[in-house]
PAZAPA-4460 file (N, C-alpha, C; in steps of 0.05 Angstrom, whole numbers, plus 32768, in hexadecimal, padded with zeros to 4 digits):
% residues 336
    n_x    n_y    n_z   ca_x   ca_y   ca_z    c_x    c_y    c_z   seq   type   mol
   8289   821C   82CA   829F   821C   82DE   82AF   8235   82DC     1      M     A
   82B4   8243   82F2   82C3   825B   82F1   82E0   8255   82EB     2      K     A
   82EE   8268   82DF   830A   8264   82D7   831C   825F   82EF     3      A     A
   8317   826E   8305   8328   826A   831D   8325   824E   8328     4      S     A
   830C   8244   8329   8307   8229   8333   8314   8214   8321     5      R     A
   8312   8219   8307   831F   8207   82F4   833D   8205   82F8     6      T     A
   834A   821C   82FD   8367   821D   8301   836E   820D   831A     7      A     A
   835D   8210   8330   8363   8202   8348   8361   81E4   8345     8      A     A
   834D   81DB   8335   834A   81BE   8330   8362   81B3   8321     9      V     A
   836B   81C2   830C   8382   81B9   82FC   839B   81B7   830E    10      L     A
   839F   81CB   831E   83B7   81CB   8330   83B6   81B5   8344    11      A     A
   839E   81AF   834F   839B   819A   8362   83A1   817E   8356    12      A     A
   8397   817A   833D   839B   8160   8330   83B8   815C   832A    13      L     A
   83C7   8171   8320   83E3   816E   831B   83F3   8169   8334    14      V     A
   83EC   8177   834A   83FA   8174   8363   83F6   8158   836E    15      A     A
   83DE   814D   836D   83D9   8132   8378   83E8   811E   8367    16      M     A
   83E9   8122   834C   83F6   810F   833B   8414   810E   8341    17      A     A
   8421   8126   8344   843D   8127   8349   8444   811B   8365    18      V     A
   8432   8121   8379   8437   8116   8393   8436   80F8   8393    19      A     A
   8422   80EC   8385   8420   80CF   8384   8437   80C3   8375    20      S     A
   8442   80D2   8361   8458   80C8   8351   8471   80C6   8362    21      D     A
   8476   80D9   8374   848E   80D9   8384   848D   80C4   839A    22      L     A
   8475   80B9   83A0   8473   80A4   83B4   847B   8089   83A8    23      A     A
   8481   8076   83B9   8489   805B   83AF   8471   804D   83A4    24      T     A
   8473   8043   838C   845D   8036   837E   845D   8018   8384    25      A     A
   8445   800C   8381   8442   7FF0   8385   844D   7FE1   836C    26      D     A
   8461   7FD0   836F   846E   7FC3   8358   845B   7FB1   8349    27      P     A
   8444   7FA9   8356   8432   7F97   8348   8421   7FA5   8333    28      L     A
   841E   7FBF   8337   840D   7FCE   8324   841C   7FE4   8316    29      V     A
   8435   7FEA   831F   8444   8000   8314   845D   7FF5   8307    30      D     A
   845A   7FEB   82EE   8470   7FDF   82E0   847C   7FF3   82CD    31      E     A
   8496   7FF1   82C6   84A1   8003   82B2   8494   7FFE   8297    32      P     A
   8490   8014   8288   8483   8012   826E   8495   8001   825B    33      A     A
   8487   7FF3   8248   8496   7FE2   8236   84A9   7FF2   8225    34      A     A
   84A1   800A   821D   84B3   801A   820C   84CD   8021   821B    35      A     A
   84CB   8025   8236   84E3   802C   8245   84F6   8014   8246    36      D     A
   84EB   7FFC   824A   84FD   7FE5   824B   8509   7FDF   8230    37      S     A
   84FB   7FE6   821A   8506   7FE2   8200   851C   7FF6   81FB    38      Q     A
   851A   800E   8207   852E   8023   8203   8548   801C   8211    39      M     A
   8546   8011   8229   855E   800D   8239   8568   7FF0   8239    40      T     A
   8557   7FDD   8233   855F   7FC1   8234   8561   7FB7   8250    41      G     A
   8566   7F9D   8254   8566   7F91   826F   857D   7F9C   827F    42      E     A
   8594   7FA3   8274   85AB   7FAC   8283   85AB   7FCA   8288    43      S     A
   8597   7FD8   827C   8596   7FF5   827F   85A5   8004   826A    44      G     A
   85B3   7FF7   8258   85C2   8004   8243   85B1   8007   822A    45      A     A
   85B7   801A   821A   85A8   801E   8201   85AE   8008   81ED    46      C     A
   8599   7FFB   81E2   859E   7FE6   81CE   85A1   7FF1   81B2    47      P     A
   85B8   7FF1   81A7   85BC   7FF9   818B   85B6   8016   8187    48      G     A
   85A2   801B   8177   859B   8037   8170   858F   8045   8188    49      K     A
   859A   805D   818E   8591   806B   81A6   8577   807A   81A2    50      C     A
   8575   8088   818C   855E   809A   8188   8545   808A   8182    51      D     A
   852F   8092   818F   8514   8086   818A   8501   809C   8181    52      A     A
   84F2   8097   816C   84DE   80AA   8162   84C3   80A0   8169    53      I     A
   84B2   80B2   8173   8496   80AA   8178   8484   80C0   816D    54      Y     A
   846D   80B7   8163   8459   80C9   8156   843E   80C3   8162    55      V     A
   8430   80D8   816A   8414   80D5   8173   8402   80E5   8161    56      Q     A
   83ED   80D8   8157   83D9   80E5   8146   83BE   80E0   8153    57      A     A
   83B0   80F5   815B   8397   80F3   816A   8382   8106   815F    58      E     A
   8369   80FF   8165   8353   8111   8160   834A   811D   817B    59      A     A
   8347   8137   817C   833D   8145   8194   8320   814C   8190    60      L     A
   8310   8147   81A3   82F4   814F   81A3   82F0   8163   81BA    61      F     A
   82F2   817D   81B3   82F4   8192   81C7   82DB   81A3   81C7    62      L     A
   82D0   81A8   81DF   82BC   81BC   81E3   82C8   81D5   81EF    63      G     A
   82BA   81EB   81EF   82C5   8204   81F8   82B0   8214   8208    64      R     A
   82BA   821F   821E   82AA   8231   822F   82B8   824B   8230    65      I     A
   82AB   8261   8229   82B7   827C   822A   82B3   8288   8246    66      N     A
   82C8   8294   8250   82C5   82A4   8268   82C4   82C2   825F    67      R     A
   82AD   82CA   8256   82AA   82E5   824C   8292   82F2   825A    68      D     A
   828E   830B   8255   8278   831A   8261   825E   8312   8252    69      R     A
   8248   8312   8260   822E   830B   8255   8223   8324   8248    70      D     A
   822B   8329   822F   8224   8342   8221   820A   833F   8212    71      Q     A
   81F5   8350   8218   81DD   834F   8208   81E3   8356   81EB    72      P     A
   81D6   8349   81D8   81DB   834D   81BC   81C2   8358   81AD    73      L     A
   81AB   834D   81B3   8192   8356   81A6   817D   835B   81BB    74      V     A
   8170   8372   81B8   815A   837A   81CA   8141   837F   81B9    75      L     A
   812A   837F   81C6   8112   838A   81BA   8113   83A8   81BD    76      T     A
   8103   83B6   81AD   8103   83D3   81B0   80FA   83DC   81CC    77      T     A
   80E8   83CE   81D9   80E2   83D5   81F5   80F9   83D0   8209    78      P     A
   810D   83BF   8201   8124   83BA   8212   8127   839E   821D    79      G     A
   8117   838B   8214   8119   8370   821D   8131   8362   820F    80      E     A
   8142   8354   821E   8159   8347   8212   8151   832C   8205    81      T     A
   8157   8329   81EC   8150   8310   81DD   8169   82FE   81D9    82      L     A
   8181   830A   81D4   8199   82FA   81D0   81B0   8307   81DF    83      L     A
   81C1   82F5   81EB   81DA   82FF   81F7   81F1   82ED   81ED    84      T     A
   8209   82F4   81F4   8220   82E4   81EC   821F   82C7   81F7    85      T     A
   8212   82C4   820E   8210   82A9   821A   81FE   8296   8209    86      R     A
   81EF   82A1   81F6   81DE   8290   81E4   81EF   8285   81CE    87      D     A
   8208   828D   81CB   8219   8283   81B5   822B   826D   81C1    88      L     A
   8220   8255   81C1   822E   823E   81CC   823E   822F   81B7    89      D     A
   8257   822B   81BC   8268   821B   81AA   8264   81FE   81B0    90      F     A
   8261   81EE   819A   825F   81D1   819D   827A   81C4   819C    91      Q     A
   827B   81AA   81A3   8294   819B   81A1   829D   8199   8184    92      F     A
   82B6   819D   817F   82C1   819A   8164   82D9   8188   8164    93      V     A
   82E0   817D   814D   82F6   816A   814B   830E   8178   813E    94      T     A
   8326   8172   8148   833E   817D   813D   8354   8168   813E    95      S     A
   8368   8169   812C   837F   8157   812D   8393   8160   8141    96      P     A
   83A1   814D   814E   83B7   8153   815F   83CE   8141   8157    97      R     A
   83E6   814C   8153   83FD   813D   814A   8415   8143   815C    98      L     A
   8422   812F   8166   843A   8132   8176   8450   8120   816B    99      L     A
   8469   812C   8168   8480   811D   815E   8496   8120   8174   100      V     A
   84A1   8109   817C   84B5   810A   8191   84CF   80FB   8189   101      G     A
   84E5   8104   8194   84FF   80F7   818F   850C   80F3   81AB   102      L     A
   850F   80D9   81B3   851A   80D3   81CD   8536   80C7   81CA   103      R     A
   8549   80D0   81DA   8565   80C6   81DA   856A   80B1   81EE   104      G     A
   8583   80A8   81EF   858B   8092   8202   8587   809A   821F   105      C     A
   8589   80B3   8226   8586   80BC   8241   8569   80C0   8249   106      D     A
   8556   80B8   8238   8539   80BB   823C   8530   80D8   823B   107      D     A
   8541   80EA   8235   8538   8105   822F   852D   8107   8213   108      R     A
   8519   8118   820F   850C   8119   81F5   8505   8135   81ED   109      A     A
   8502   8139   81D3   84F7   8151   81C7   84DC   814A   81BB   110      W     A
   84C7   815B   81C1   84AD   8156   81B6   84A2   8170   81A9   111      E     A
   8497   816D   8191   8489   8183   8184   846C   817A   817E   112      A     A
   8459   818B   8184   843D   8184   8181   842D   819B   8176   113      S     A
   8416   8194   816A   8404   81A8   815E   83E8   819E   8160   114      Y     A
   83D5   81AF   8166   83B9   81A9   8161   83AB   81C3   8159   115      F     A
   8396   81C1   8149   8386   81D8   8140   8369   81D1   813D   116      G     A
   8358   81E5   8143   833B   81E1   8141   8330   81F4   812C   117      L     A
   8321   81E9   8119   8317   81F9   8102   82FA   81F0   80FC   118      H     A
   82E7   81FD   8104   82E3   8213   8116   82CF   820C   812B   119      H     A
   82CF   821C   8141   82B7   821E   8151   82A4   8232   8144   120      W     A
   828A   822B   8143   8276   823E   8138   825D   823E   8149   121      R     A
   8252   8256   814B   8238   8259   8159   8229   8270   814C   122      A     A
   820E   826D   814D   81FD   8282   8140   81E2   8282   814E   123      A     A
   81D5   8299   814C   81BA   829D   8157   81AD   82B3   8147   124      A     A
   8192   82B3   8147   8183   82C8   8139   816A   82CF   8148   125      V     A
   8162   82E8   8146   8149   82F2   8152   8139   8301   813C   126      A     A
   811F   82FD   813D   810D   8309   8129   80F5   8315   8137   127      S     A
   80EE   832E   812F   80D6   833B   8139   80D3   8355   8129   128      S     A
   80BE   8357   8119   80BC   836C   8105   80BC   8388   8112   129      E     A
   80D0   8398   810A   80D3   83B4   8113   80D5   83B6   8131   130      N     A
   80E1   83A2   813E   80E0   83A2   815C   80FB   839A   8168   131      N     A
   8111   8399   8158   812B   8390   8163   813F   83A7   8162   132      L     A
   8152   83A6   8174   8168   83B9   8175   8180   83AD   8183   133      R     A
   8197   83BA   817E   81AF   83B2   818D   81B0   83C3   81A7   134      I     A
   81C0   83BB   81BB   81C0   83CA   81D4   81CE   83E5   81D2   135      P     A
   81CA   83F5   81E7   81DA   840D   81EB   81D1   8424   81DA   136      G     A
   81E1   843A   81DC   81DC   8452   81CC   81E2   844F   81AF   137      D     A
   81F2   843B   81A8   81F9   8437   818C   81E0   8432   817A   138      L     A
   81CD   8424   8185   81B5   841E   8175   81A6   8438   816D   139      A     A
   81A6   844C   817E   8198   8465   8178   81A6   8475   8162   140      L     A
   81BF   846F   815D   81CE   847D   8148   81CE   846E   812D   141      A     A
   81BD   845A   812A   81BD   8449   8112   81A1   8447   8106   142      T     A
   81A0   843C   80EE   8186   8437   80E1   8180   8419   80E2   143      L     A
   8193   8408   80D9   818E   83EC   80D6   818D   83DC   80F0   144      D     A
   8198   83E8   8106   819A   83DA   811F   8185   83E2   8133   145      Y     A
   8173   83F3   812B   815D   83FC   813D   8143   83F8   812E   146      F     A
   812F   83EC   813C   8116   83E4   812F   811B   83D1   8118   147      D     A
   812D   83BE   811C   8134   83AB   8107   8120   8394   8107   148      A     A
   811F   8385   80F1   810D   836E   80EF   811B   8354   80F8   149      D     A
   8134   8352   80F1   8144   8339   80F8   8160   8342   80FF   150      T     A
   816B   8336   8114   8187   8339   811B   8193   831E   8121   151      I     A
   81A7   8317   8111   81B5   82FD   8115   81D2   8302   811E   152      G     A
   81DC   82EF   812E   81F8   82F1   8137   8206   82D6   8131   153      V     A
   821F   82D8   8129   822F   82C0   8124   824B   82C4   8131   154      S     A
   8257   82AF   8139   8270   82AF   8148   8280   8297   8140   155      Y     A
   8299   829B   8136   82AA   8285   812E   82C6   8289   813A   156      S     A
   82D4   8273   813E   82EE   8274   814C   8300   825E   8142   157      S     A
   831A   8264   813F   832E   8250   8138   8344   8251   814D   158      Q     A
   834F   823A   8153   8365   8238   8166   837C   8227   815B   159      L     A
   8395   8231   815D   83AC   8222   8155   83C0   8221   816C   160      H     A
   83CB   820A   8172   83DD   8207   8189   83F6   81F7   8180   161      N     A
   840E   8203   8184   8427   81F6   817D   8439   81F7   8195   162      F     A
   8447   81E0   819B   8459   81DE   81B1   8472   81CE   81AA   163      E     A
   8488   81D5   81B7   84A0   81C5   81B6   84AB   81C3   81D2   164      I     A
   84AF   81AB   81DC   84B6   81A7   81F8   84CE   8194   81FB   165      N     A
   84DE   8199   820F   84F4   8188   8217   84EB   8177   822E   166      R     A
   84EC   815D   822C   84E2   814A   8240   84FA   813E   824E   167      V     A
   84FC   8141   8269   8512   8138   8279   8509   8127   8290   168      T     A
   8513   810E   8293   850B   80FD   82A9   8513   810A   82C4   169      P     A
   8501   8108   82D8   8506   8112   82F2   84F8   8101   8307   170      F     A
   8509   80F3   8317   84FE   80DF   832A   84EE   80CA   831A   171      H     A
   84D4   80C8   831F   84C4   80B5   8311   84AF   80C2   82FF   172      R     A
   84B5   80DB   82F7   84A4   80E9   82E4   84B6   80F7   82D0   173      C     A
   84AB   8107   82BF   84BB   8117   82AB   84B3   8134   82AD   174      S     A
   84C6   8146   82AB   84C1   8162   82AB   84C1   816C   828E   175      L     A
   84B0   8180   8288   84AE   818B   826D   84B4   81A9   826F   176      L     A
   84C6   81B2   825E   84CC   81CF   825B   84CB   81D5   823D   177      V     A
   84BC   81EA   8236   84BB   81EF   8219   84AE   820A   8212   178      G     A
   84A8   820C   81F8   849D   8224   81EC   8482   821E   81E1   179      F     A
   846F   8231   81E4   8454   822D   81DA   844B   8246   81CB   180      R     A
   843D   8241   81B4   8430   8256   81A5   8413   824F   81A1   181      Y     A
   8401   8261   81A8   83E5   825C   81A5   83D8   8274   8196   182      L     A
   83C8   826E   8182   83BA   8282   8173   839C   827D   8175   183      N     A
   838D   8292   817C   8370   8291   817D   8366   82A7   816B   184      L     A
   8357   82A0   8156   834D   82B2   8142   832F   82B1   8141   185      N     A
   8321   82C8   8146   8304   82C7   8148   82F7   82DC   8137   186      E     A
   82DF   82D6   812E   82CF   82E9   811F   82B2   82E9   812A   187      Q     A
   82A8   8301   812D   828C   8305   8136   827D   8317   8123   188      F     A
   8264   8311   811D   8255   8321   810B   8238   8324   8115   189      N     A
   822F   833D   8116   8213   8343   811D   8206   834E   8104   190      L     A
   81F1   8341   80FA   81E5   8348   80E0   81C8   8351   80E6   191      H     A
   81C3   836A   80E1   81A8   8376   80E5   819A   837B   80CB   192      A     A
   8180   8374   80CA   8170   8378   80B2   8158   8389   80B9   193      I     A
   8155   83A0   80AC   813E   83B1   80AF   8132   83B6   8094   194      D     A
   8119   83AE   8090   810C   83B0   8076   8109   83CC   806C   195      S     A
   810B   83E0   807E   8108   83FC   8077   8123   8408   806D   196      D     A
   813A   83FE   8077   8153   840B   8070   8168   83F8   8064   197      S     A
   8168   83DF   806B   817C   83CC   805F   8187   83B9   8073   198      G     A
   819C   83AB   806B   81AA   8397   807C   81C7   839F   8080   199      A     A
   81D0   839F   8099   81EB   83A8   809F   81F9   8395   80B2   200      S     A
   8213   8399   80B5   8223   8387   80C5   8235   8396   80D9   201      D     A
   8238   8389   80F1   824B   8393   8105   825E   837B   8109   202      Y     A
   8277   837F   80FF   828A   8369   80FE   82A2   836E   8110   203      R     A
   82AB   8359   811D   82C3   835B   812F   82D5   8343   8128   204      I     A
   82EF   8349   8124   8303   8335   8120   8317   8337   8137   205      H     A
   831A   8323   8147   832D   8323   815E   8342   830D   815A   206      A     A
   835B   8314   815F   8371   8302   815B   8384   8302   8174   207      R     A
   838C   82EB   817D   839E   82E8   8194   83B6   82D7   818C   208      N     A
   83CE   82E1   8192   83E7   82D2   818D   83F6   82D0   81A8   209      N     A
   83F5   82B8   81B4   8402   82B3   81CD   841B   82A4   81C9   210      L     A
   8431   82AB   81D6   844A   829D   81D4   845A   82A0   81ED   211      F     A
   8469   828B   81F5   8479   828C   820D   8482   8270   8216   212      G     A
   848F   826F   822D   849A   8256   8238   8485   8249   824A   213      A     A
   8487   822F   824D   8476   8220   825F   8485   820A   826D   214      Q     A
   847A   8202   8284   8485   81EC   8294   846F   81D7   8297   215      L     A
   8478   81BE   829B   8464   81A9   829F   8471   8190   82AA   216      G     A
   8460   817C   82AF   8469   8162   82B9   8458   814C   82AD   217      A     A
   8464   8134   82AB   8456   811D   829F   845C   8104   82B0   218      R     A
   8447   80F5   82B5   844A   80DC   82C4   8440   80C6   82B1   219      I     A
   8450   80B1   82AE   8449   809A   829D   844B   8080   82AE   220      E     A
   8436   8071   82AE   8435   8059   82BE   8427   8042   82AF   221      R     A
   842C   802A   82B8   841F   8012   82AD   840C   8007   82C2   222      R     A
   83F4   8000   82BA   83E0   7FF4   82CB   83D6   7FDB   82BD   223      W     A
   83E0   7FC3   82C5   83D8   7FAA   82B8   83E0   7FAB   829B   224      R     A
   83CD   7FA8   8289   83D3   7FA8   826C   83D1   7FC3   8260   225      C     A
   83CD   7FD8   8270   83CA   7FF3   8266   83E1   8005   8270   226      F     A
   83E7   801A   8261   83F7   8030   826A   83E5   8048   826E   227      D     A
   83ED   805A   827F   83DF   8074   8281   83F3   808A   8285   228      W     A
   83EC   80A2   827C   83FE   80B9   8280   83ED   80D1   8287   229      E     A
   83F9   80E2   8298   83ED   80FB   82A1   8400   8111   829B   230      L     A
   83F8   8125   828B   840A   813B   8283   83FC   8155   828A   231      T     A
   840B   8166   8298   8401   8181   829E   8416   8196   8296   232      G     A
   840D   81AC   828B   841E   81C2   8282   8411   81DD   8288   233      K     A
   8422   81F1   828E   8417   820C   8293   842D   8220   828D   234      A     A
   8425   8238   8285   8438   824D   8280   842B   8269   827F   235      G     A
   843B   827D   8283   8432   8299   8281   843D   82A3   8266   236      V     A
   842C   82AF   8256   8432   82B6   823A   842D   82D3   8234   237      F     A
   843B   82DD   8220   8434   82F7   8215   841F   82F3   81FF   238      G     A
   840C   8305   81FE   83F6   8304   81EA   83F5   831E   81DB   239      N     A
   83F7   831D   81C1   83F2   8334   81B0   83D6   8332   81A6   240      V     A
   83C4   8341   81B2   83A8   8340   81AB   83A0   8357   8198   241      G     A
   8390   8350   8185   8388   8364   8170   836A   8361   816B   242      R     A
   835D   8378   8169   8340   8377   8161   833B   838C   814B   243      Q     A
   832C   8384   8137   8324   8395   8122   8305   8396   8121   244      A     A
   82FB   83AF   8120   82DE   83B3   8120   82D5   83C2   8107   245      T     A
   82BF   83B8   80FB   82B3   83C5   80E4   8295   83C5   80E8   246      W     A
   8288   83DB   80E4   826B   83DD   80E7   825F   83EF   80D1   247      M     A
   824C   83E4   80C3   823E   83F3   80AE   8221   83F8   80B6   248      G     A
   8214   840A   80A7   81F8   8411   80AC   81EC   8418   8091   249      D     A
   81D1   841A   8091   81C2   8421   8079   81CA   840F   8062   250      F     A
   81C6   83F5   8066   81CD   83E0   8052   81EB   83E0   804D   251      D     A
   81FB   83E5   8062   8219   83E4   8061   8224   83FA   804F   252      N     A
   8215   840E   8048   821F   8424   8037   822C   843A   8048   253      T     A
   8226   843B   8062   8231   844F   8074   8243   8440   8088   254      V     A
   825C   8447   808A   826F   843A   809C   8270   8449   80B6   255      I     A
   8267   843C   80CC   8267   8448   80E6   8281   8444   80F5   256      L     A
   828D   842C   80F2   82A6   8426   80FF   82B8   8417   80EC   257      R     A
   82D2   841D   80EE   82E6   840E   80DE   8301   8413   80EC   258      D     A
   8309   8401   80FE   8321   8406   810E   832E   83EB   8115   259      S     A
   8348   83EC   811B   8357   83D5   8124   836B   83DD   813A   260      A     A
   836D   83CD   814F   837E   83D4   8165   838C   83BB   816F   261      T     A
   83A6   83BF   8177   83B6   83A9   8182   83BF   83B0   819E   262      T     A
   83C0   839C   81AF   83C8   83A0   81CB   83D4   8387   81D6   263      R     A
   83EB   8389   81E3   83F8   8372   81F0   83F0   8370   820D   264      G     A
   83F1   8357   8217   83EA   8351   8232   83F6   8336   823B   265      N     A
   83F4   8330   8254   83FE   8316   825F   83E6   8302   825F   266      V     A
   83EC   82EA   8257   83D7   82D5   8256   83E1   82BC   8264   267      A     A
   83CF   82A9   8268   83D5   8290   8275   83C9   8279   8265   268      F     A
   83D9   8263   8263   83CF   824A   8256   83D7   8233   8268   269      V     A
   83C3   8222   826E   83C9   820A   827D   83B8   81F3   8272   270      G     A
   83C3   81DB   8272   83B4   81C4   8268   83BB   81AB   8278   271      D     A
   83A9   8198   8278   83AC   817F   8286   83A0   8169   8275   272      L     A
   83B0   8153   8271   83A6   813D   8260   83AC   8123   826E   273      N     A
   8397   8112   8270   839A   80F7   827B   8393   80E3   8265   274      C     A
   83A5   80D1   825E   83A1   80BF   8247   83A7   80A2   824F   275      T     A
   8396   8090   8246   839A   8073   824A   83A5   8067   8230   276      L     A
   83B9   8056   8232   83C6   804A   821A   83C4   802C   821B   277      L     A
   83BD   8020   8204   83BD   8003   8200   83D0   7FFC   81EA   278      F     A
   83E5   7FED   81F0   83FA   7FE7   81DD   83F2   7FCE   81CD   279      R     A
   83F0   7FD2   81B2   83E9   7FBC   81A0   8402   7FAB   819B   280      L     A
   8419   7FB7   8198   8432   7FA9   8194   8449   7FBC   819B   281      N     A
   8462   7FB6   8192   8479   7FC6   8199   8478   7FE2   818C   282      D     A
   8468   7FE5   8177   8467   7FFE   8168   844D   800E   816E   283      I     A
   8436   8001   816C   841D   800F   816C   840F   800E   8187   284      W     A
   8403   8025   818E   83F5   8029   81A7   83DC   8039   81A2   285      T     A
   83C6   8030   81AE   83AC   803F   81AD   83AC   8052   81C5   286      I     A
   83A4   806B   81C0   83A3   807F   81D5   8387   808B   81D7   287      R     A
   837E   808F   81F0   8364   809C   81F5   8364   80AA   8210   288      G     A
   835A   80C2   8211   835B   80D1   822A   8349   80E9   822A   289      G     A
   834F   80FB   823D   833F   8113   8241   8352   812B   8245   290      Y     A
   834B   8142   8239   835B   815A   823A   834C   8171   8245   291      T     A
   8359   8181   8257   834F   819A   8261   8363   81B0   825A   292      L     A
   8359   81C7   8253   836A   81DD   824B   835D   81F7   8253   293      M     A
   836D   8209   825F   8363   8223   8268   8376   8239   825D   294      W     A
   836A   824D   824F   8379   8263   8244   836C   827D   824E   295      V     A
   837D   828E   8259   8374   82A7   8266   8383   82BF   825A   296      E     A
   8377   82D6   8258   8384   82EE   824E   8380   82F1   8230   297      G     A
   8368   82EB   8226   8362   82EB   820A   8350   8303   8202   298      L     A
   8353   830C   81E9   8341   8320   81DE   832C   8310   81CE   299      A     A
   8316   8309   81DA   8301   82FB   81CD   82F0   830E   81BC   300      L     A
   82E6   8304   81A6   82D7   8316   8194   82BF   8322   81A1   301      A     A
   82B0   8312   81B1   8298   831D   81BD   829E   8332   81D3   302      T     A
   82B6   8331   81DE   82BE   8345   81F2   82C4   8360   81E5   303      D     A
   82C8   8361   81CB   82CE   837A   81BD   82B5   8389   81B5   304      Q     A
   829D   837E   81B9   8285   838C   81B3   8282   83A5   81C4   305      L     A
   827B   83BB   81B7   8278   83D5   81C4   8260   83E3   81B9   306      D     A
   824B   83E4   81C9   8232   83F1   81C0   822F   840D   81CA   307      F     A
   8245   841A   81D2   8244   8436   81D8   8247   8446   81BF   308      T     A
   8242   8460   81C0   8243   8471   81A8   8255   8489   81AF   309      D     A
   826F   8485   81AF   8282   849B   81B3   8297   849A   819E   310      T     A
   82AA   84AD   819E   82BF   84AE   818A   82D1   8495   818C   311      V     A
   82D6   848B   81A4   82E9   8475   81A9   82DB   845A   81AA   312      T     A
   82C1   8459   81A6   82B2   8440   81A9   82BD   842B   8194   313      S     A
   82C2   8413   819E   82CB   83FD   818D   82E8   83FD   8185   314      G     A
   82F8   840E   8193   8315   8410   818C   8327   8402   81A0   315      T     A
   831D   83FA   81B7   832D   83EE   81CC   832F   83D0   81C8   316      A     A
   8345   83C4   81D2   8349   83A7   81D3   8343   839E   81EF   317      V     A
   832E   838E   81F3   8328   8382   820D   8334   8366   820D   318      R     A
   8349   8362   821D   8357   8348   821C   8356   833A   8238   319      N     A
   8340   833B   8245   833D   832E   825F   832C   8314   825E   320      G     A
   8327   830A   8246   8317   82F2   8243   8326   82D8   8247   321      G     A
   8317   82C2   824A   8323   82A8   824D   8312   8293   8241   322      G     A
   831E   827C   823B   830F   8265   8230   8318   824C   823F   323      V     A
   8305   823A   8243   830A   8220   824F   8303   820A   823B   324      F     A
   8316   81F9   8233   8312   81E4   8220   8313   81C9   822E   325      L     A
   8302   81B7   8225   8303   819C   8231   82F7   8188   821D   326      H     A
   8301   816F   821E   82F7   815B   820C   830A   8143   820A   327      G     A
   8302   8130   81FA   8310   8116   81F8   8325   8117   81E1   328      A     A
   8339   8106   81E4   834D   8101   81CF   8350   80E4   81CA   329      N     A
   8352   80DC   81B1   8355   80BF   81AA   8366   80BE   8191   330      V     A
   8378   80A9   8190   8389   80A7   8179   839D   8090   817B   331      G     A
   83B3   8092   816C   83C7   807D   816B   83E3   8089   8170   332      L     A
   83F4   8078   817A   8410   8080   817E   8422   806A   8172   333      E     A
   8437   8073   8165   844A   8060   8159   8466   8067   8163   334      A     A
   8476   8052   8169   8492   8056   8173   84A5   8045   8162   335      R     A
   84BB   8051   815B   84D0   8043   814C   84EB   8045   815B   336      W     A
***
């Protein structure tokens, strides 16, 4: 799915949800949540202690799709493409997600949340005796990357996301205003083996630090014995992108490249989560749902590959990449 089409789908879902929320709901299926009635009591006044603490602990099962260029990685000496960046598919991985909230008598709340993924990994290898090379003019200036026997590629990525949001009731939904920090840390390695000269590496380390304000909305409703909630958030962020490149040759005894560059740019982060809740009692609730997330304006490791052979090759930061994350979330919530 293209990034622009994904953004349109996310915007349409949030718009439809908010529009339906502002309409008059059917009282037979749209009952106030039990937690809200406990907070306000029958008369609408706060019963005793005003502050309520709630904690959500969930497991995220997220897959990832890169919006990057389809860069050839390994060719045969005659020029046939054997491996490209599209052959490096990330599988679904599990990560913890934790949210802690404090709600006051006026139903306004502060929420802090974190989730992190450690790691996405992908790898591929091509073998053909004295018949492999990397693309471009760079191969002609090397020993281990031209007429190689084996070339393997590996790609790993970590993501950390931290947010703090102010939740304010508005009509029959809640508005979210807050701060978000997102870190994406990636490493790419191309390892070439030539029986005549040795084994060498072309390594790239890319790091992204996104930070800025975001806006969002949340709708919480009851349907029979279940509750459901829909939360959407989006923001424009500053990104400090950094890439470091190292390349060796002749069994890594000759250093062809060793540089690091930092560049700032504007990035975008948007996410949408729909979760179904089943309340076991006044404290414990089972949560399960689906999460979509889109991040644009990233310096992806594979985008930093440069197979040209000039003085400035491998020194630029390409930060026009994007990732689309999607997957299930399941866990527990406790309220006191």
